[in-house]
C-alpha positions in Angstrom: -8.1 -0.4 -30.8 -8.6 -2.6 -27.7 -4.9 -3.5 -27.8 -3.9 0.2 -27.8 -6.3 0.8 -24.8 -4.8 -2.2 -22.9 -1.2 -1.0 -23.6 -2.0 2.5 -22.5 -3.7 1.4 -19.4 -0.9 -1.0 -18.5 1.7 1.8 -19.0 -0.3 4.2 -16.8 -0.8 1.7 -14.1 2.9 0.8 -14.1 3.9 4.5 -13.9 1.5 5.0 -11.0 3.0 1.9 -9.2 6.4 3.5 -9.4 5.1 6.9 -8.2 3.4 5.2 -5.2 6.6 3.2 -4.5 8.5 6.4 -4.3 5.9 7.7 -1.8 6.2 4.5 0.2 10.0 4.8 0.4 10.3 8.6 1.0 7.0 9.3 2.8 7.6 11.6 5.7 5.1 9.9 8.0 3.6 6.5 8.7 0.1 7.4 7.4 1.7 8.5 4.1 3.4 5.1 3.8 0.1 3.3 4.7 -1.8 5.1 2.0 1.0 4.5 -0.5 1.0 0.8 0.3 -2.8 0.7 -0.1 -2.5 2.5 -3.4 0.1 0.1 -4.7 -2.1 -2.9 -3.8 -5.0 -1.4 -5.7 -2.8 -0.7 -8.7 -1.4 -4.2 -8.7 -4.9 -5.6 -8.5 -5.9 -3.5 -11.5 -2.8 -4.8 -13.3 -4.0 -8.3 -12.6 -7.4 -7.3 -14.1 -5.7 -5.9 -17.2 -3.6 -9.0 -17.6 -6.8 -11.1 -17.4 -8.2 -9.0 -20.3 -5.0 -9.1 -22.3 -4.3 -12.9 -22.0 -7.9 -14.1 -21.6 -7.0 -16.1 -18.5 -9.3 -15.9 -15.5 -6.6 -17.1 -13.2 -5.4 -13.5 -13.0 -8.8 -12.6 -11.4 -8.3 -15.3 -8.7 -5.0 -13.8 -7.9 -6.5 -10.3 -7.8 -9.2 -11.4 -5.4 -6.6 -13.1 -3.1 -4.4 -10.0 -3.3 -7.3 -7.8 -2.4 -8.1 -9.8 0.7 -4.5 -9.8 1.9 -4.1 -6.0 1.1 -7.2 -5.2 3.1 -5.9 -7.1 6.1 -2.5 -5.4 5.8 -4.1 -2.0 5.7 -6.2 -2.7 8.7 -3.2 -4.0 10.7 -1.1 -1.0 9.8 -3.9 1.4 10.7 -4.3 -0.3 14.1 -0.5 0.0 14.6 -0.5 3.7 13.7 -3.4 4.3 16.1 -1.7 2.6 19.0 1.6 4.5 18.2 -0.3 7.8 18.1 -2.1 7.1 21.4 1.2 6.1 23.1 2.8 9.4 21.9 -0.1 11.4 23.2 0.1 9.8 26.5 3.9 9.9 27.0 4.9 12.7 24.6 7.0 12.3 21.5 10.0 10.1 21.7 13.2 11.7 20.4 16.1 9.5 19.2 18.6 10.8 21.8 16.3 10.3 24.7 16.9 7.2 26.8 14.1 4.7 26.7 12.4 4.0 30.0 10.2 1.0 30.9 7.0 2.9 30.6 7.8 4.1 27.0 8.3 0.6 25.5 
């Protein structure tokens, strides 16, 4: 019974990883991509936890903890980047691709 639950959980987590990867690749905006990346990191951490249960090896939990720390830092960094990009657009207006870039818009 536990094997069936682990197999089902692993399959559902892998499906969710592929769905969130699609959102990461196609996402219409930067916040969508940041949320998709964060969701993928949480799902990969849960996959590490499932692997620790399946194989009885606690090394997967160490990997999960390290990945959680790196994913948190990446999410914070991308959120700060999105905030700076948004404040720059509010100050200068949106930048269109055909508009020449001036020194104050860099």
